[in-house]
C-alpha positions in Angstrom: 0.0 0.0 0.0 2.8 2.5 0.9 4.7 1.8 -2.4 1.5 2.4 -4.4 1.0 5.8 -2.6 4.7 6.7 -3.4 4.2 5.7 -7.1 1.0 7.7 -7.3 2.7 10.8 -5.8 5.6 10.3 -8.3 3.2 10.1 -11.2 1.4 13.3 -10.1 4.7 15.0 -9.5 6.0 14.2 -12.9 2.8 15.3 -14.6 2.9 18.6 -12.8 6.6 19.1 -13.6 6.0 18.3 -17.3 5.1 21.9 -18.0 8.0 24.3 -18.3 6.1 27.1 -16.5 5.6 24.9 -13.5 9.2 23.9 -13.5 10.1 27.6 -13.5 7.8 28.2 -10.5 9.6 25.4 -8.6 12.9 27.1 -9.5 11.6 30.4 -8.3 10.4 28.9 -5.0 13.7 27.1 -4.5 15.2 29.9 -2.5 12.3 31.4 -0.7 8.5 31.6 -0.4 6.9 34.1 -2.8 3.6 35.9 -3.2 1.6 34.6 -6.2 1.8 38.1 -7.8 5.6 38.0 -7.6 5.7 34.5 -9.1 3.5 35.6 -12.0 5.6 38.7 -12.6 8.9 36.9 -12.5 7.5 34.2 -14.9 6.1 36.8 -17.2 2.5 35.7 -16.9 -0.8 37.2 -15.9 -1.9 36.4 -12.3 -4.9 34.5 -13.7 -2.7 32.3 -15.9 -0.3 31.7 -13.1 -3.1 30.8 -10.8 -3.9 27.8 -12.9 -0.3 26.6 -12.7 -0.1 27.2 -9.0 -3.3 25.2 -8.5 -1.8 22.2 -10.4 1.4 22.4 -8.3 -0.7 22.6 -5.1 -2.9 19.7 -6.1 0.3 17.7 -6.8 1.6 18.5 -3.3 4.6 20.3 -4.6 3.8 23.6 -3.1 1.8 24.8 -0.1 0.1 28.1 0.3 -0.3 30.5 3.2 -2.6 33.5 3.6 -1.1 36.2 5.8 -3.6 37.3 8.4 -3.7 40.9 7.3 -4.9 40.4 3.8 -7.0 37.3 2.8 -6.4 38.1 -0.9 -2.7 37.5 -0.7 -1.3 34.0 -1.2 2.3 33.1 -0.3 3.6 29.9 -1.9 6.5 27.7 -0.8 7.9 24.4 -1.9 7.0 21.2 0.0 10.4 19.5 0.2 8.9 16.0 0.9 7.7 15.6 -2.7 11.1 16.8 -4.0 12.8 14.3 -1.8 10.6 11.5 -3.1 11.4 12.5 -6.7 15.1 12.6 -5.9 15.0 9.2 -4.3 13.3 7.7 -7.4 15.9 9.4 -9.7 18.7 8.0 -7.5 17.3 4.5 -7.9 17.1 4.9 -11.7 20.6 6.3 -11.8 21.9 3.4 -9.7 20.2 0.9 -11.9 21.7 2.3 -15.1 25.1 2.7 -13.6 25.1 -0.9 -12.7 23.9 -1.9 -16.1 26.5 0.2 -17.9 29.2 -1.1 -15.6 28.2 -4.7 -16.4 28.2 -3.9 -20.1 31.7 -2.3 -19.9 33.0 -5.4 -18.1 31.5 -7.7 -20.8 32.9 -5.6 -23.6 36.4 -5.7 -21.9 36.2 -9.5 -21.6 35.3 -9.9 -25.2 38.1 -7.5 -26.2 40.6 -9.5 -24.2 39.4 -12.8 -25.8 39.7 -11.5 -29.3 43.4 -10.5 -28.9 
């Protein structure tokens, strides 16, 4: 059950990050929390268009939103590092697999080279 939840989160994360605008938002939020209006401005988008991207990232669990007490219209977004950690763990597994496969292939090629001499 836990592995299925992790895979579901990974699928959702990858779908959300498939869009270049949403990847840009993740980059922008990498250093600090930002207001939605600042994110839209730095990404060169209208607030309405950015709102749709932020909603996808929020639904994917990649960002969380706070509303400061003084103004309910203001939304401040920050990354949720747990989803990024899950993505990184999966990427590390994929890299380890391919490193092992390529290492085994290199050993095989070297053995064949030695035999043919």
